[in-house]
N, C-alpha and C positions, 0 to 999 in steps of 0.2 A: 692202591693200598687197600687191603681187606679190612673190614671193620674190626676184627679181633686184633690185628696188628696196630691199627690206629689207636684203639683203646689202650694198648700196652704202652704206646708212646707217651701218653699223658703223664705217667709217673715214673717212667724209666728213660728219661732223656739223657742221663749220663750214669756213670758207674757208681757215683756216690748217692744216687737216688734222690738228688735234690731237684725240685721243680724249677724249670726255667722261669726267670722273672718275666713279668708282664711286658709285652711290647709297648703298651701304652704307659706313658709316664703320668702318674696321678699326682699332680703338683698341688698339694693341699697346704693351706695356710690358715691362721686363726683370724684373718681379716674378714671383711664383709664382701670379698671378691666372690663373684658367682661361682659356686663350687661345681656347676655343670659345664664350665668352660674348660673341658678336658681335651687336650690335643695329643696326637701321637708325637713321638720323638721326631726332631727335625730331620734326621737322616732317613726316615721312612715316610712314604706316602701310603695312603690307604690301599692303593692298588698294589704296592710292593708287599705290604703286610699280608694281604689275602691271596697273593699271586700263586703260592705253592701250597700243597697239602701240609708241608712242615710248618709253614708260616701260620696257617690256620690253627694247627695243633698248639703252637706256641701261644697264640692269643688265648685259646681255651685254657691252657696251663696257667697263663697269667691270671685268669679269672679265679681259678681254683686256688692258686697261690694266695690271692688277695683274701679269699674267705678264710684261709688257714692262718692268716697273720694273727699275732697275739691281740691286736686291737679289736679283732672280731671273733670268729669262732675258734681260733687257736688259743684263746685265753679269756678275754673279757666276757664273752657271751656264753661261756661254758664253765670253765674251771673257777673263775674268780668273781668278777663283779656281780653277775646275775645270781650266782650261788650265795654270795655274801648278802645280797639284798633279800634272799630267801632265808637268811639267818642260819645257814648251814655250818658256820664256823664260829668259834668264840673270838670276837674281836673287841676286847674291852680296853685295850691300850689306845689312848687318844692319838698317839704318835704313829700308830699303824696306818699305812697309806690307804687301807680299806675301811678305816673307821667311819669315814663320811658316808659310805654305802651301808654299813651295818646300822648306822643311826638314821638312815634315810634323809641325810642332809643334802637334799637336791639343790639347795640354794648356795652351797659352798662352791668356791672357785674350782676346787679340785674335781668335784663331781660334775660340774658344768663343763669343764674342759674335756673330761672323759666322755660324756655323752655327746658333746658337740663333735668329738672325733669319731665316735661310733656312727652318728648320723651322717657325717660327711663321707666317711669311708664307704658306708653302705650305698649311698646315692652315687658316689663316684664309680663304684663297681657296677651299679645299674646302668650308668651312662656308657661304660665300656661294653656291657652286654648289648645295649641298644645299638651301638655302633656296629657290632658284629651282625646283629639281626638285620640291620639295614643294608649292609654291604655284601655279606656272603652270598645271598641268592643271585646277585647280578654279576658276579665276577667269575669268569671261566678260569679255573685253576687246576683242572685234572681230577677234582673230586666228583664222584657220581652224585646224582640227586639224592640217593639213599644216604650217602655219607654226609651230605649237607644237611639233610633232615635230622640226622643224629646230632650234629653239632647244634643246630637251631633248637631242637627239642630240649637238649640239656640247658642251653642258654636261657630259653624262655621259661623253663621250669625254675631255674635259679632266680630269674627276675621275680617270679611269683613268690618264691621262698623268701627272698630278702624283703620284699614289700610286706609280706605277712608278719615277719618278725619286727619290722618297724611299727606295724600296726599294733602288735601285741605289747610292744614296749611303750610307745608314745600315745597310743589311742586309748579311749575310754573302754572299760569292760563292755562287751557287746550284749545288748538286750534291746527290747522294743523301744524303750525310752531313749536309748543312746544311738540308735541307727542313724538319725539325722545329724548327729554331732560331727563337727569338723574333726578330721583325723590326721591324715598325712597327704602329701602330694603323691600321685602315681604317674610314673614316667614310662612311656612305651616308645618314645623317639628320643634321639640325641639332639639336644638343642641348648643354646645359651639362654633361652627364655625360661623364666621360672614359672612353673605350673601352679595353678591354684590348688588349695587344699581340697581334697575330696572328703565326702562324709564316710562314716564307718561303713554304711551299707554299700556305697559306691566302690570303696576300696575292695571289699569282699567280692563284689561282682567282677571287678577287673581281675582279681586274683584267680577266681574260678574260670574266667575266660582264658587266661593264660595257661592255667592247668589243663583245660580241655585241648588247647592247641598243642601244648607240649606232649600230652598223652598220645595224640594222633601222630605227631611227628616221630615219636619214639616207639611206634608199634613194632618195629623190627629190631629194637635194642638187643645187642648180643647177650645181655644179662638174662634175657628170657629163655635162653637156650642152655644155661649153665649155672654155675655157682656164683655167689656174690663175690668171692675172693679170686675167681679166675680173672687174670689180667687186672686185678684190683678194681673190679666193676663197682664195688660199693664205695669207691672213692670218687665216683662220678655222680652227677645228679641224674641218675638213671631212671628208667621207666617206673620201677617200683618206688623210687623216692618221690616221683610225681604223685603216685597213688597215695603214698603215705601222707604227703602234704595235703592232698584232698581230704583225707580223713581228719587231719588236724583242723583244717579250715571249717569243715562242717561241724565238728565238735565245738569249735570256738563259738559258732553262731547257734548252737543248740539244735541243729538239724539232725536229730538222732537217726532217722532212717538212712539218710545219705552218708552220715559218718559211719554207721554200721556197715553199709555196703562196701565202702572204700576200705575200711579196716579188714573186713572179711576177705577181700580180694588179696590182701597181703598174707593173711593167715592161710589161705588156700595155696599160697606159694611158699609155704614154710620150708620146703626142701631146699630152696635157694638160700635161706638164712637159717641154717640148722642151729639148734641150741648148743651153747658151749658145753663141753664135757668136763666132768670133775678132773679127769686126768690132764686136760689142757690147762686148767687153772693151777693145778698143784705140781705140774711137771717141774722137776728140779733142773736148774741150769738156764740155758740161753733163751728159751722161747716161752716162758711163762706168760699165759694169756690172761691178764687182769682186765682187759677191755672187752672181753667176750666178742672178739673180732668177727667171728663168723655170723653173729647176730646183727651186725651193723648194716642198715639199709643205705645210709649215707654217712660218710665221715670226712673230715678235712685233714689236711697235711700241714703240720707245723714243724719245720726242721729244727726249731729251737725249743722244742717241747721239754727236753731234759733241763735246759737252762731255767725254764719257768718252774719246773718241779723243784729244782735245787734252791731256787730263790723264794719259794712260797710254801712248799710242803715237806721239805726234808727235815727229819727229826733232829738234825744237828743245828738247826736255826735257833735263835733266841726265842724264848716263849712268846714274847710280844710281837715277833715278826712272823710267826708260824701260823698258817691257816690249818687249824685242827679244832678239836672240841674241848681242849683244855685238860689239865691234870686230873680233873674229876671224871674224865672219860665219859662225858655226857653222850657220846656216840652210842653207848650201851642202851640208852633209852630209845634211840631210833630203831635199833634192831631187837628190842625187847629182851635183851640179855640172852638171845639165842645164839650160841656159838656155832650151831650147825649151818646157819645162813652163810652161803659162800661169800656174799657181799660184805659181810661183817668180818669173818675169820681171815679172809685172804686179801681184802682191800683195806682193812683197818687193823693191822697187827700192832702189837706193842713195839715201839722203837727200841732197837737194841743198843743204840748210842744216843747221846744228846739228851733230849727231854725225858725219855724213858716211858712215856705214856703212848696211847694209841695214836697213830698218824695215818694219813691217807696216802696210800702208795699206788693207786690205780695208774698213775702216769710216771712211775719210776722207770728208769732206763732198764732195758733188758740187754743181755750181753751179745746176742746175735745181731751184729751190725748190718747184716744183709736182710733182716726181717723188717719190712717197711712198716709193719704195724706199730713199731716203736715210736713213729712220728704221728700216728693217727689219733684224732680226737673224735669220738662218736657224736653224731648230731641227730640222727634218727635211727632207732633200733626196733627190732621186731616185737619186743615185749610191750612197747607202747601201743602197738596195734591191738594186742590182746586187752589192754586196759580200756582202750577206746571202745572196743566191741563189748566189753563187760558193762560199760557205762551206757551204751547206746541200744543194746538189745531190749526188746519188750519182755523177754522171757527171763524171769529172775533165776531160774535154775541154770539156764545157759550162761547168764552173767557170772554166776559163781564158778562155773566150769572154766570160763576164760581166765578169770582171776586165779583160780587154783592151778591152772596149767603153768602159769609163770612161777608161782610159788613152789611148785614141785621141782621145777628146773633150777630153783635156787636152794634146793634141799630143805624146804619147809614141809615137813612130813604130815602135818595136821591140816586138813582142808578147812576152809571157811564154809560153814553150812547154813548160816542164818542170813537170808537175803536182806533183812532190815539193817544189817551192819555193813552193807556193800560200800557206801560212801566212806565210812571211817576206814575200812580196810583198803580201799583204793588210795586214800590219802596216805596211809602208812606205806603202801607200795611205791607211790610216787617219790616219797621221801627216801626210801631204801634204794630204789632202783637207779635213780638218775643223778647220783652224786657226781659232780664234776662235769655235768652236761647241760646245765642251765635251764632245765625244763620245769623245775619246781616253782619258780617265780611265776611263770605263765599259768601253771595249774592253780595256784592260790588266787591269782587275779580272775581267772575264768569262773571259778566256783564261788567267788565273792567271800573269801575267808575273812572272818572277823577276829580270829586269833590263830597264831601259827607257832609251831615248835621252834624255840630259839636256843641255839647253843650258847650265845652270849648270855642268855638268861638261865644258864645252867641246865638246859634241856627241858625247860618249862615253857608254858604257853605265854605268848606275847600278844597283847591286843593290837590290832591293826584295823585299817578301814580302806575303803575303795581308793582313796587318794594315795595311799602307801604304794600302790602298784601302778600308778600313772606317772611315768617319767616325763618331766616337762620338755616340750619341743625346744631345742636350742634357740636362744634369743637371736643369734646371728641369722637364723633362717628368716625371722621377721624383719631384721634390720636390712637384709638384702633385697627386700621387696619394695 
């Protein structure tokens, strides 16, 4: 099987474009059972699972399907929970299921259950990745070494990616004084033994080692010879996703030279991730692109994305159930009342039915049912690399150029010219750019924000502190030790 054909198999396994379910059954409970005790379904043995190229592809599809589940990047870690924690929506009704997150009620049963599930699902996915990494190299199944390297590179890249987000959620903000703090366990092998917690610094080192290995394995990734959307390459944890993750990690630890170098490598590959065009955003009819799909470096697939939109963001919902910014349209403060900003005009229009005020339609259904982008949730996009470069370069003029490049492609026609305002302008851009993608929570945590823009607070500032952004490790993790 050729690489390009194999890549196409990942997301085109049947005519309805749904991903095959994981071969592994992830049996999760709320008990203190060791969550790493993950076994394949009884009717399969490991040898049978990996015996054919199609079987290996199904295992990989299962990993991607898991990431796209609503409990992870198909919802909680992008559209809903993390964005609510970042105060992106008005959630003043105490009966709203997201109120506990808006109020940072980490001790509530509801929030504890949610974060326990996130923790468990992410580590279960890591366990399945480790099973593939351990078994694929030693089973003869007709795949060439190059094809095995492609699978292994994506899997190891995903392992680093998941661990990094676990660190960003549950670990302390990274600095010299917190390097030695206990953070999270890091798993590179499948075992029923529970690993010790690693420190902040150790986890980062493990992540960077996995990134280096994934980068080498993906040296011949097909995405390097074409566009991101060819064979849906930006729906895989591809070579460029690994580089983008590297940029994120170095930025997290404030290693500016390495963060800049990694981000610049993506910027130099801009032709693979072309800027969305105005005509693509405004096109009438079946293919309106509100996700700026061509700019996605990595995105996940959620076949129930429209159900999530209708249940959380649709303007016909009751005001107390809707994730929006309220009848006072506090969203206008985010976009500084500038109607020309594509992200404001086309992603936050006035609802023509129901509540009548501005609602978030980035994930609203499109009518072309054969367009796979309707199921996709952006996780890493090219604009973030420009922000990282702007923050990491030593040249203040170059920094403004990177920032203004993104602004121009969002139809902001007046450039930022004062280098002393760079941090404030970057903060504004992170708020504007990543609605529904979960990145703002991590940004606030990384820069040590002491006040943040709150939609529940009418679009005004809300005082916060470092503990606001440290989600407690689930108690069940400690009980199982």
